[in-house]
C-alpha positions as a Markdown table, in Angstrom:
| # | Residue | x | y | z |
|---|---|---|---|---|
| 1 | Met | -80.0 | 66.0 | 30.2 |
| 2 | Asn | -78.6 | 63.0 | 28.4 |
| 3 | Gln | -79.5 | 61.3 | 24.6 |
| 4 | Asp | -81.8 | 59.2 | 26.2 |
| 5 | Glu | -83.5 | 61.6 | 27.9 |
| 6 | Val | -83.7 | 64.0 | 24.6 |
| 7 | Lys | -85.4 | 60.8 | 22.9 |
| 8 | Glu | -88.0 | 60.1 | 25.7 |
| 9 | Lys | -89.0 | 64.0 | 25.5 |
| 10 | Leu | -89.4 | 63.6 | 22.3 |
| 11 | Leu | -91.8 | 60.7 | 21.7 |
| 12 | Ala | -93.5 | 62.6 | 24.7 |
| 13 | Ile | -94.2 | 65.5 | 22.2 |
| 14 | Glu | -95.5 | 63.4 | 19.4 |
| 15 | Asp | -94.8 | 59.4 | 18.7 |
| 16 | Ala | -92.8 | 58.3 | 15.4 |
| 17 | Pro | -93.7 | 55.7 | 12.8 |
| 18 | Leu | -90.4 | 54.7 | 12.7 |
| 19 | Asp | -88.0 | 54.1 | 15.4 |
| 20 | Phe | -84.8 | 56.5 | 15.9 |
| 21 | Ser | -81.7 | 57.3 | 17.8 |
| 22 | Val | -80.5 | 60.2 | 19.4 |
| 23 | Ile | -76.8 | 60.7 | 19.8 |
| 24 | Phe | -74.8 | 63.4 | 21.2 |
| 25 | Thr | -71.5 | 63.6 | 19.2 |
| 26 | Gly | -69.7 | 65.0 | 22.3 |
| 27 | Lys | -68.2 | 67.6 | 19.7 |
| 28 | Lys | -68.4 | 71.5 | 19.4 |
| 29 | Ser | -69.4 | 72.4 | 15.9 |
| 30 | Lys | -69.1 | 76.1 | 14.6 |
| 31 | Lys | -71.5 | 75.3 | 11.2 |
| 32 | Val | -74.6 | 73.4 | 13.0 |
| 33 | Asn | -76.1 | 72.3 | 16.0 |
| 34 | Gly | -77.3 | 69.1 | 15.1 |
| 35 | Leu | -78.3 | 67.2 | 11.8 |
| 36 | Tyr | -80.5 | 64.3 | 10.7 |
| 37 | Lys | -79.2 | 61.2 | 9.0 |
| 38 | Pro | -82.1 | 59.8 | 7.3 |
| 39 | Asp | -80.7 | 56.7 | 5.9 |
| 40 | Leu | -80.0 | 55.5 | 9.6 |
| 41 | Arg | -82.7 | 57.6 | 11.4 |
| 42 | Glu | -79.9 | 59.1 | 13.8 |
| 43 | Ile | -80.4 | 62.4 | 15.2 |
| 44 | Leu | -76.8 | 64.0 | 16.0 |
| 45 | Ile | -76.8 | 66.5 | 18.5 |
| 46 | His | -73.5 | 68.5 | 19.3 |
| 47 | Asn | -74.3 | 68.8 | 22.8 |
| 48 | Lys | -70.6 | 70.7 | 23.5 |
| 49 | Asn | -72.5 | 73.5 | 21.9 |
| 50 | Phe | -74.8 | 74.1 | 24.9 |
| 51 | Gly | -74.0 | 75.2 | 28.0 |
| 52 | Ile | -75.4 | 73.4 | 31.4 |
| 53 | Asp | -77.7 | 76.4 | 32.5 |
| 54 | Glu | -81.3 | 76.1 | 31.7 |
| 55 | Pro | -80.8 | 78.7 | 28.4 |
| 56 | Gly | -78.5 | 75.8 | 27.2 |
| 57 | Lys | -80.7 | 72.8 | 28.0 |
| 58 | Asn | -83.7 | 74.4 | 26.2 |
| 59 | Leu | -81.6 | 75.3 | 22.9 |
| 60 | Leu | -80.1 | 71.7 | 23.1 |
| 61 | Leu | -83.8 | 70.4 | 23.3 |
| 62 | Tyr | -85.0 | 72.8 | 20.5 |
| 63 | Thr | -82.2 | 71.4 | 18.3 |
| 64 | Gly | -83.6 | 67.8 | 19.3 |
| 65 | Ile | -86.9 | 68.8 | 18.0 |
| 66 | His | -85.8 | 70.5 | 15.2 |
| 67 | Glu | -84.1 | 67.2 | 13.7 |
| 68 | Tyr | -86.8 | 65.2 | 15.1 |
| 69 | Ala | -89.2 | 67.2 | 12.9 |
| 70 | His | -86.8 | 66.2 | 9.8 |
| 71 | His | -87.1 | 62.5 | 11.0 |
| 72 | Leu | -91.2 | 62.8 | 11.0 |
| 73 | His | -90.9 | 64.5 | 7.6 |
| 74 | Ser | -89.1 | 61.6 | 6.5 |
| 75 | Cys | -91.6 | 59.2 | 7.9 |
| 76 | Ser | -94.6 | 60.9 | 6.2 |
| 77 | Lys | -92.8 | 60.4 | 2.8 |
| 78 | Gly | -92.4 | 56.8 | 3.5 |
| 79 | Gly | -88.8 | 57.0 | 5.2 |
| 80 | Arg | -86.8 | 58.0 | 2.1 |
| 81 | His | -84.5 | 61.1 | 1.9 |
| 82 | Leu | -85.7 | 64.0 | 0.7 |
| 83 | Ala | -84.1 | 66.2 | -2.1 |
| 84 | Arg | -85.0 | 69.2 | -0.1 |
| 85 | Ala | -84.8 | 69.3 | 3.5 |
| 86 | His | -86.1 | 72.9 | 4.9 |
| 87 | Thr | -89.4 | 73.0 | 2.9 |
| 88 | Ala | -92.7 | 74.9 | 3.8 |
| 89 | Glu | -94.0 | 71.3 | 5.0 |
| 90 | Phe | -90.7 | 70.9 | 7.4 |
| 91 | Trp | -91.4 | 74.2 | 8.9 |
| 92 | Ala | -94.9 | 73.2 | 9.6 |
| 93 | Ile | -94.0 | 69.9 | 11.1 |
| 94 | Leu | -91.4 | 71.8 | 13.3 |
| 95 | His | -93.7 | 74.6 | 14.5 |
| 96 | Asp | -96.7 | 72.3 | 15.5 |
| 97 | Leu | -94.2 | 70.1 | 17.3 |
| 98 | Leu | -92.8 | 73.2 | 19.4 |
| 99 | Glu | -96.2 | 74.3 | 19.9 |
| 100 | Lys | -97.4 | 70.9 | 21.5 |
| 101 | Ala | -93.9 | 70.7 | 23.7 |
| 102 | Glu | -94.8 | 74.1 | 25.1 |
| 103 | Gln | -98.4 | 73.2 | 25.9 |
| 104 | Lys | -96.7 | 69.9 | 27.8 |
| 105 | Asn | -94.1 | 71.9 | 29.3 |
| 106 | Ile | -91.5 | 70.0 | 27.8 |
| 107 | Tyr | -90.0 | 72.7 | 26.0 |
| 108 | Lys | -90.1 | 76.3 | 27.3 |
| 109 | Asn | -91.2 | 79.3 | 25.0 |
| 110 | Val | -88.7 | 82.0 | 26.4 |
| 111 | Phe | -89.4 | 85.0 | 24.1 |
| 112 | Ser | -92.1 | 86.5 | 26.5 |
| 113 | Asp | -89.9 | 86.1 | 29.6 |
| 114 | Ser | -87.6 | 89.2 | 28.6 |
| 115 | Lys | -89.2 | 92.4 | 28.9 |
| 116 | Asp | -87.0 | 94.3 | 26.5 |
| 117 | Leu | -87.7 | 91.4 | 23.9 |
| 118 | Glu | -91.6 | 91.8 | 24.6 |
| 119 | Glu | -91.3 | 95.5 | 24.1 |
| 120 | Leu | -89.7 | 95.4 | 21.2 |
| 121 | Thr | -92.0 | 92.8 | 19.6 |
| 122 | Gln | -94.9 | 95.4 | 20.4 |
| 123 | Leu | -93.0 | 97.9 | 18.8 |
| 124 | Ile | -92.2 | 95.9 | 15.4 |
| 125 | Arg | -95.7 | 94.5 | 15.3 |
| 126 | Lys | -97.5 | 98.2 | 15.8 |
| 127 | Lys | -94.9 | 100.6 | 13.9 |
| 128 | Tyr | -93.7 | 98.4 | 11.3 |
| 129 | Leu | -96.1 | 95.2 | 10.4 |
| 130 | Ser | -99.3 | 97.0 | 10.8 |
| 131 | Glu | -98.4 | 100.3 | 9.8 |
| 132 | Asn | -96.6 | 98.8 | 6.6 |
| 133 | Gly | -99.8 | 96.7 | 6.2 |
| 134 | Ser | -101.7 | 99.6 | 6.4 |
| 135 | Leu | -99.6 | 101.7 | 3.8 |
| 136 | Val | -99.9 | 99.1 | 1.2 |
| 137 | Lys | -103.7 | 98.9 | 1.6 |
| 138 | Glu | -104.2 | 102.2 | 1.1 |
| 139 | Leu | -102.1 | 102.3 | -1.9 |
| 140 | Gly | -104.6 | 99.5 | -3.2 |
| 141 | Lys | -107.0 | 102.3 | -2.6 |
| 142 | Leu | -105.3 | 104.9 | -4.2 |
| 143 | Leu | -104.5 | 102.5 | -7.5 |
| 144 | Leu | -108.1 | 101.9 | -7.7 |
| 145 | Lys | -108.8 | 105.6 | -7.9 |
| 146 | Ala | -105.9 | 106.1 | -10.4 |
| 147 | Arg | -107.3 | 103.4 | -12.9 |
| 148 | Ser | -110.5 | 105.4 | -13.0 |
| 149 | Leu | -108.5 | 108.6 | -13.9 |
| 150 | Cys | -106.4 | 106.5 | -16.5 |
| 151 | Leu | -109.9 | 105.4 | -18.0 |
| 152 | Glu | -111.4 | 109.0 | -18.3 |
| 153 | Ile | -108.2 | 110.4 | -19.6 |
| 154 | Gly | -107.8 | 107.6 | -22.3 |
| 155 | Gly | -104.9 | 106.2 | -20.8 |
| 156 | Arg | -104.2 | 102.6 | -20.3 |
| 157 | Tyr | -104.0 | 101.7 | -16.5 |
| 158 | Glu | -101.3 | 99.0 | -16.7 |
| 159 | Asp | -99.1 | 101.2 | -19.0 |
| 160 | Tyr | -99.3 | 103.8 | -16.0 |
| 161 | Ile | -98.4 | 101.1 | -13.3 |
| 162 | Asp | -95.5 | 99.8 | -16.2 |
| 163 | Arg | -93.8 | 103.3 | -17.0 |
| 164 | Val | -95.3 | 106.0 | -14.3 |
| 165 | Leu | -95.0 | 104.1 | -11.2 |
| 166 | Cys | -92.8 | 101.6 | -12.3 |
| 167 | Ile | -93.7 | 98.9 | -10.0 |
| 168 | Pro | -94.6 | 95.2 | -11.0 |
| 169 | Arg | -98.1 | 94.8 | -12.2 |
| 170 | Gln | -98.7 | 91.7 | -9.6 |
| 171 | Ala | -97.7 | 93.7 | -6.6 |
| 172 | Ala | -99.9 | 96.6 | -7.8 |
| 173 | Ser | -102.9 | 93.8 | -8.2 |
| 174 | Leu | -102.0 | 92.3 | -4.7 |
| 175 | Ala | -102.4 | 96.0 | -3.2 |
| 176 | Val | -105.8 | 96.3 | -4.7 |
| 177 | Lys | -107.0 | 93.3 | -3.5 |
| 178 | Met | -105.7 | 93.9 | 0.2 |
| 179 | His | -108.0 | 96.9 | 0.2 |
| 180 | Gln | -111.0 | 95.2 | -1.7 |
| 181 | Phe | -110.7 | 91.8 | 0.6 |
| 182 | Glu | -110.3 | 94.3 | 3.7 |
| 183 | Leu | -107.6 | 92.2 | 4.8 |
| 184 | Asn | -106.1 | 93.3 | 8.5 |
| 185 | Pro | -103.5 | 95.0 | 8.4 |
| 186 | Glu | -102.0 | 93.3 | 12.0 |
| 187 | Thr | -100.9 | 90.4 | 9.7 |
| 188 | Gly | -98.2 | 92.8 | 8.0 |
| 189 | Ala | -97.8 | 93.2 | 4.3 |
| 190 | Asp | -96.0 | 90.3 | 3.4 |
| 191 | Asn | -98.5 | 87.9 | 5.0 |
| 192 | Met | -101.4 | 90.5 | 3.5 |
| 193 | Arg | -99.9 | 89.6 | -0.2 |
| 194 | Phe | -100.1 | 86.3 | 0.5 |
| 195 | Leu | -104.0 | 86.5 | 1.7 |
| 196 | Ala | -104.9 | 88.5 | -1.2 |
| 197 | Ala | -103.6 | 85.7 | -3.6 |
| 198 | Ile | -106.3 | 83.2 | -2.1 |
| 199 | Gly | -109.5 | 83.6 | -4.1 |
| 200 | Asn | -111.8 | 81.8 | -2.2 |
| 201 | Glu | -113.1 | 84.3 | 0.7 |
| 202 | Glu | -114.0 | 81.5 | 3.3 |
| 203 | Lys | -110.3 | 79.9 | 3.1 |
| 204 | Arg | -108.9 | 83.7 | 3.2 |
| 205 | Ser | -111.0 | 84.6 | 6.2 |
| 206 | Glu | -109.7 | 81.1 | 7.8 |
| 207 | Ala | -106.0 | 81.7 | 6.7 |
| 208 | Glu | -106.0 | 85.6 | 8.3 |
| 209 | Lys | -107.7 | 84.0 | 11.5 |
| 210 | Ser | -104.9 | 81.7 | 11.6 |
| 211 | Leu | -102.0 | 84.2 | 11.2 |
| 212 | Leu | -103.6 | 86.5 | 13.7 |
| 213 | Ser | -103.8 | 84.0 | 16.5 |
| 214 | Gly | -100.0 | 83.3 | 16.2 |
| 215 | Lys | -99.7 | 80.4 | 13.6 |
| 216 | Ser | -97.0 | 80.8 | 11.4 |
| 217 | Pro | -97.1 | 81.3 | 7.8 |
| 218 | Asp | -95.7 | 78.3 | 6.9 |
| 219 | Ser | -98.3 | 76.1 | 8.6 |
| 220 | Val | -101.2 | 78.2 | 7.5 |
| 221 | Arg | -99.8 | 77.7 | 3.6 |
| 222 | Ile | -99.7 | 73.8 | 4.6 |
| 223 | Ala | -102.9 | 73.8 | 6.3 |
| 224 | Leu | -104.6 | 75.5 | 3.3 |
| 225 | Arg | -102.8 | 73.0 | 0.8 |
| 226 | Glu | -104.4 | 70.1 | 2.9 |
| 227 | Lys | -107.3 | 71.4 | 2.7 |
| 228 | Asp | -107.4 | 72.0 | -0.6 |
| 229 | Glu | -106.1 | 68.5 | -1.5 |
| 230 | Gly | -109.3 | 67.0 | 1.1 |
| 231 | Asp | -111.7 | 69.4 | -1.2 |
| 232 | Arg | -109.9 | 68.1 | -4.3 |
| 233 | Met | -110.3 | 64.3 | -3.1 |
| 234 | Ser | -113.8 | 65.0 | -2.0 |
| 235 | Lys | -114.8 | 66.4 | -5.7 |
| 236 | Leu | -113.5 | 63.4 | -7.1 |
| 237 | Glu | -115.3 | 61.2 | -4.9 |
| 238 | Lys | -118.4 | 62.7 | -6.2 |
| 239 | Glu | -117.9 | 62.6 | -9.4 |
| 240 | Lys | -117.1 | 59.1 | -9.5 |
| 241 | Asn | -120.1 | 58.6 | -7.7 |
| 242 | Arg | -121.9 | 60.3 | -10.4 |
| 243 | Leu | -120.3 | 58.8 | -13.4 |
| 244 | Glu | -121.4 | 55.4 | -11.4 |
| 245 | Arg | -125.0 | 56.0 | -11.5 |
| 246 | Thr | -124.7 | 57.4 | -15.2 |
| 247 | Ile | -123.1 | 54.0 | -16.1 |
| 248 | Ala | -125.3 | 52.0 | -14.4 |
| 249 | Ser | -128.4 | 54.0 | -15.8 |
| 250 | Leu | -126.8 | 53.5 | -19.6 |
| 251 | Lys | -126.2 | 49.8 | -18.7 |
| 252 | Lys | -129.8 | 49.5 | -17.5 |
| 253 | Arg | -131.0 | 51.3 | -21.1 |
| 254 | Leu | -128.5 | 49.0 | -23.1 |
| 255 | Asp | -130.3 | 45.9 | -21.7 |
| 256 | Glu | -133.2 | 47.0 | -22.5 |
| 257 | Val | -132.4 | 48.0 | -26.0 |
| 258 | Glu | -130.8 | 44.6 | -26.5 |
| 259 | Arg | -134.3 | 42.7 | -25.3 |
| 260 | Glu | -136.1 | 44.8 | -27.9 |
| 261 | Leu | -133.6 | 43.8 | -30.9 |
| 262 | Ile | -133.9 | 40.0 | -29.6 |
| 263 | Asn | -137.9 | 40.2 | -29.7 |
| 264 | Gly | -138.2 | 42.0 | -32.7 |
Protein backbone atom coordinates (compact mmCIF):
# COMPACT_ATOMS: atom_id res chain seq x y z
CA MET A 1 0.00 0.00 0.00
CA ASN A 2 1.55 3.30 -1.13
CA GLN A 3 0.71 6.88 -0.25
CA ASP A 4 -1.61 7.36 -3.24
CA GLU A 5 -3.59 4.28 -2.23
CA VAL A 6 -3.90 5.57 1.33
CA LYS A 7 -5.27 8.91 0.08
CA GLU A 8 -7.72 7.06 -2.17
CA LYS A 9 -8.97 5.02 0.79
CA LEU A 10 -9.32 8.11 2.97
CA LEU A 11 -11.43 9.89 0.35
CA ALA A 12 -13.53 6.74 -0.02
CA ILE A 13 -14.34 6.93 3.69
CA GLU A 14 -15.39 10.58 3.52
CA ASP A 15 -14.70 13.40 1.08
CA ALA A 16 -12.74 16.43 2.26
CA PRO A 17 -13.72 20.09 1.67
CA LEU A 18 -10.05 21.00 1.12
CA ASP A 19 -7.44 19.03 -0.80
CA PHE A 20 -4.57 17.39 1.08
CA SER A 21 -1.47 15.27 0.49
CA VAL A 22 -0.40 11.94 1.96
CA ILE A 23 3.37 11.57 2.24
CA PHE A 24 5.31 8.48 3.30
CA THR A 25 8.43 9.82 4.98
CA GLY A 26 10.41 6.61 4.50
CA LYS A 27 11.53 7.01 8.11
CA LYS A 28 11.06 5.25 11.42
CA SER A 29 10.09 7.27 14.48
CA LYS A 30 10.04 6.22 18.14
CA LYS A 31 7.82 9.17 19.07
CA VAL A 32 4.91 9.16 16.61
CA ASN A 33 3.57 7.10 13.71
CA GLY A 34 2.42 10.16 11.81
CA LEU A 35 1.51 13.83 11.99
CA TYR A 36 -0.58 16.45 10.23
CA LYS A 37 0.73 19.81 9.01
CA PRO A 38 -2.31 22.13 8.76
CA ASP A 39 -0.44 24.99 7.07
CA LEU A 40 0.56 22.71 4.17
CA ARG A 41 -2.41 20.30 4.53
CA GLU A 42 0.02 17.37 4.58
CA ILE A 43 -0.49 14.00 6.24
CA LEU A 44 2.93 12.56 7.05
CA ILE A 45 3.18 8.84 7.81
CA HIS A 46 6.39 7.25 9.10
CA ASN A 47 5.81 4.10 7.08
CA LYS A 48 8.94 2.36 8.39
CA ASN A 49 7.13 2.05 11.73
CA PHE A 50 4.86 -0.63 10.25
CA GLY A 51 5.39 -4.16 9.00
CA ILE A 52 4.31 -5.37 5.58
CA ASP A 53 1.92 -7.99 7.00
CA GLU A 54 -1.83 -7.43 7.47
CA PRO A 55 -1.57 -6.12 11.07
CA GLY A 56 1.11 -3.67 9.91
CA LYS A 57 -1.04 -2.47 7.01
CA ASN A 58 -4.06 -2.07 9.28
CA LEU A 59 -2.05 -0.01 11.80
CA LEU A 60 -0.65 2.14 8.98
CA LEU A 61 -4.17 2.78 7.73
CA TYR A 62 -5.32 3.64 11.26
CA THR A 63 -2.55 6.26 11.40
CA GLY A 64 -3.72 7.66 8.07
CA ILE A 65 -7.32 7.88 9.32
CA HIS A 66 -6.14 9.51 12.56
CA GLU A 67 -4.25 12.23 10.70
CA TYR A 68 -7.12 12.61 8.22
CA ALA A 69 -9.38 13.35 11.19
CA HIS A 70 -7.03 16.24 12.03
CA HIS A 71 -7.41 17.48 8.44
CA LEU A 72 -11.22 17.30 8.55
CA HIS A 73 -11.21 18.96 11.98
CA SER A 74 -9.11 21.78 10.56
CA CYS A 75 -11.44 22.02 7.52
CA SER A 76 -14.43 22.44 9.84
CA LYS A 77 -12.68 25.51 11.28
CA GLY A 78 -11.94 27.08 7.91
CA GLY A 79 -8.63 25.32 7.39
CA ARG A 80 -6.86 27.17 10.17
CA HIS A 81 -4.39 25.84 12.70
CA LEU A 82 -6.05 24.76 15.93
CA ALA A 83 -4.55 25.61 19.31
CA ARG A 84 -5.51 22.18 20.72
CA ALA A 85 -5.38 19.18 18.42
CA HIS A 86 -6.84 16.31 20.44
CA THR A 87 -10.14 17.76 21.61
CA ALA A 88 -13.41 15.88 22.17
CA GLU A 89 -14.51 17.19 18.77
CA PHE A 90 -11.44 15.63 17.13
CA TRP A 91 -12.00 12.24 18.78
CA ALA A 92 -15.64 12.29 17.69
CA ILE A 93 -14.54 12.92 14.09
CA LEU A 94 -11.96 10.12 14.29
CA HIS A 95 -14.39 7.58 15.76
CA ASP A 96 -16.97 8.46 13.11
CA LEU A 97 -14.37 7.92 10.37
CA LEU A 98 -13.35 4.56 11.83
CA GLU A 99 -16.98 3.40 11.94
CA LYS A 100 -17.49 4.41 8.32
CA ALA A 101 -14.22 2.74 7.28
CA GLU A 102 -15.27 -0.49 9.01
CA GLN A 103 -18.70 -0.44 7.38
CA LYS A 104 -17.08 0.01 3.95
CA ASN A 105 -14.50 -2.74 4.67
CA ILE A 106 -11.68 -0.25 4.21
CA TYR A 107 -10.39 -0.65 7.77
CA LYS A 108 -10.65 -3.81 9.84
CA ASN A 109 -11.86 -3.79 13.43
CA VAL A 110 -9.52 -6.42 14.86
CA PHE A 111 -10.62 -6.26 18.50
CA SER A 112 -13.10 -9.11 18.15
CA ASP A 113 -10.70 -11.35 16.21
CA SER A 114 -8.77 -12.37 19.30
CA LYS A 115 -10.58 -14.88 21.49
CA ASP A 116 -8.37 -14.00 24.47
CA LEU A 117 -9.03 -10.27 24.05
CA GLU A 118 -12.77 -10.86 23.61
CA GLU A 119 -12.91 -12.89 26.84
CA LEU A 120 -10.94 -10.19 28.66
CA THR A 121 -13.29 -7.53 27.29
CA GLN A 122 -16.34 -9.37 28.62
CA LEU A 123 -14.65 -9.79 32.02
CA ILE A 124 -13.83 -6.07 32.21
CA ARG A 125 -17.35 -5.05 31.21
CA LYS A 126 -19.14 -7.43 33.58
CA LYS A 127 -16.92 -7.58 36.65
CA TYR A 128 -15.51 -4.08 36.70
CA LEU A 129 -17.46 -1.56 34.58
CA SER A 130 -20.93 -2.88 35.38
CA GLU A 131 -20.25 -3.83 39.00
CA ASN A 132 -18.49 -0.53 39.66
CA GLY A 133 -21.48 1.31 38.18
CA SER A 134 -23.85 -0.70 40.37
CA LEU A 135 -21.82 0.10 43.49
CA VAL A 136 -21.83 3.85 42.84
CA LYS A 137 -25.56 3.71 42.08
CA GLU A 138 -26.15 1.86 45.37
CA LEU A 139 -24.05 4.50 47.11
CA GLY A 140 -26.51 7.12 45.84
CA LYS A 141 -29.38 5.17 47.39
CA LEU A 142 -27.58 4.99 50.75
CA LEU A 143 -26.73 8.70 50.64
CA LEU A 144 -30.42 9.52 50.28
CA LYS A 145 -31.06 7.48 53.41
CA ALA A 146 -28.21 9.28 55.18
CA ARG A 147 -29.77 12.62 54.22
CA SER A 148 -33.02 11.63 55.91
CA LEU A 149 -31.20 10.45 59.04
CA CYS A 150 -29.24 13.70 59.23
CA LEU A 151 -32.51 15.65 59.22
CA GLU A 152 -33.92 13.46 61.98
CA ILE A 153 -31.01 14.14 64.32
CA GLY A 154 -30.68 17.81 63.45
CA GLY A 155 -27.43 17.41 61.54
CA ARG A 156 -26.41 19.17 58.34
CA TYR A 157 -26.21 16.63 55.50
CA GLU A 158 -23.47 18.58 53.67
CA ASP A 159 -21.41 18.63 56.86
CA TYR A 160 -21.83 14.84 57.09
CA ILE A 161 -20.55 14.51 53.50
CA ASP A 162 -17.63 16.87 54.12
CA ARG A 163 -16.38 15.77 57.55
CA VAL A 164 -17.68 12.24 58.14
CA LEU A 165 -17.57 10.55 54.73
CA CYS A 166 -14.88 12.96 53.48
CA ILE A 167 -16.01 12.81 49.84
CA PRO A 168 -16.54 15.70 47.39
CA ARG A 169 -20.08 17.06 47.45
CA GLN A 170 -20.32 16.90 43.66
CA ALA A 171 -19.44 13.20 43.70
CA ALA A 172 -22.11 12.58 46.32
CA SER A 173 -24.67 14.57 44.35
CA LEU A 174 -23.95 12.67 41.13
CA ALA A 175 -24.17 9.32 42.94
CA VAL A 176 -27.63 10.28 44.21
CA LYS A 177 -28.71 11.29 40.70
CA MET A 178 -27.42 7.98 39.29
CA HIS A 179 -29.84 6.24 41.65
CA GLN A 180 -32.73 8.63 41.10
CA PHE A 181 -32.38 8.59 37.30
CA GLU A 182 -32.14 4.76 37.32
CA LEU A 183 -29.09 4.81 35.06
CA ASN A 184 -27.88 1.55 33.50
CA PRO A 185 -24.72 0.35 35.33
CA GLU A 186 -23.50 -1.34 32.13
CA THR A 187 -22.33 2.06 30.90
CA GLY A 188 -19.79 2.15 33.77
CA ALA A 189 -19.43 4.56 36.67
CA ASP A 190 -17.58 7.28 34.72
CA ASN A 191 -20.20 7.40 31.97
CA MET A 192 -22.94 7.33 34.61
CA ARG A 193 -21.47 10.48 36.16
CA PHE A 194 -21.58 12.13 32.73
CA LEU A 195 -25.20 11.02 32.24
CA ALA A 196 -26.22 12.14 35.72
CA ALA A 197 -25.08 15.67 34.88
CA ILE A 198 -27.57 15.86 31.95
CA GLY A 199 -30.69 17.56 33.31
CA ASN A 200 -32.99 16.89 30.35
CA GLU A 201 -34.51 13.41 30.64
CA GLU A 202 -34.94 12.90 26.89
CA LYS A 203 -31.36 13.92 26.11
CA ARG A 204 -30.06 11.79 28.99
CA SER A 205 -31.95 8.76 27.68
CA GLU A 206 -30.64 9.28 24.14
CA ALA A 207 -27.07 9.65 25.42
CA GLU A 208 -27.36 6.46 27.48
CA LYS A 209 -28.71 4.50 24.49
CA SER A 210 -25.83 5.77 22.34
CA LEU A 211 -23.26 4.65 24.92
CA LEU A 212 -24.87 1.22 25.23
CA SER A 213 -24.89 0.86 21.44
CA GLY A 214 -21.10 1.29 21.34
CA LYS A 215 -20.68 4.99 20.64
CA SER A 216 -17.59 6.51 22.25
CA PRO A 217 -18.07 9.01 25.11
CA ASP A 218 -16.57 11.82 23.02
CA SER A 219 -18.95 11.07 20.13
CA VAL A 220 -21.91 11.19 22.51
CA ARG A 221 -20.73 14.45 24.08
CA ILE A 222 -20.33 16.15 20.71
CA ALA A 223 -23.71 14.88 19.48
CA LEU A 224 -25.29 16.28 22.64
CA ARG A 225 -23.49 19.59 22.15
CA GLU A 226 -24.70 19.82 18.54
CA LYS A 227 -28.24 19.04 19.63
CA ASP A 228 -28.07 21.77 22.28
CA GLU A 229 -26.77 24.21 19.65
CA GLY A 230 -29.60 23.20 17.31
CA ASP A 231 -32.13 23.70 20.10
CA ARG A 232 -30.62 27.11 20.89
CA MET A 233 -30.84 28.24 17.26
CA SER A 234 -34.42 26.99 17.07
CA LYS A 235 -35.32 28.98 20.19
CA LEU A 236 -33.65 32.10 18.76
CA GLU A 237 -35.55 31.71 15.50
CA LYS A 238 -38.85 31.44 17.38
CA GLU A 239 -37.97 34.47 19.48
CA LYS A 240 -37.07 36.41 16.33
CA ASN A 241 -40.45 35.58 14.76
CA ARG A 242 -42.26 36.56 17.96
CA LEU A 243 -40.41 39.88 18.14
CA GLU A 244 -41.14 40.61 14.47
CA ARG A 245 -44.86 40.01 15.07
CA THR A 246 -44.77 42.24 18.14
CA ILE A 247 -42.96 45.01 16.24
CA ALA A 248 -45.46 44.76 13.36
CA SER A 249 -48.35 44.99 15.83
CA LEU A 250 -46.80 48.00 17.58
CA LYS A 251 -46.07 49.67 14.23
CA LYS A 252 -49.70 49.21 13.20
CA ARG A 253 -50.90 50.75 16.46
CA LEU A 254 -48.37 53.61 16.12
CA ASP A 255 -49.75 54.42 12.65
CA GLU A 256 -53.30 54.47 14.07
CA VAL A 257 -52.29 56.83 16.89
CA GLU A 258 -50.50 59.18 14.46
CA ARG A 259 -53.58 59.33 12.22
CA GLU A 260 -55.80 60.17 15.19
CA LEU A 261 -53.38 62.92 16.23
CA ILE A 262 -53.41 64.40 12.72
CA ASN A 263 -57.20 64.27 12.44
CA GLY A 264 -57.53 65.87 15.85
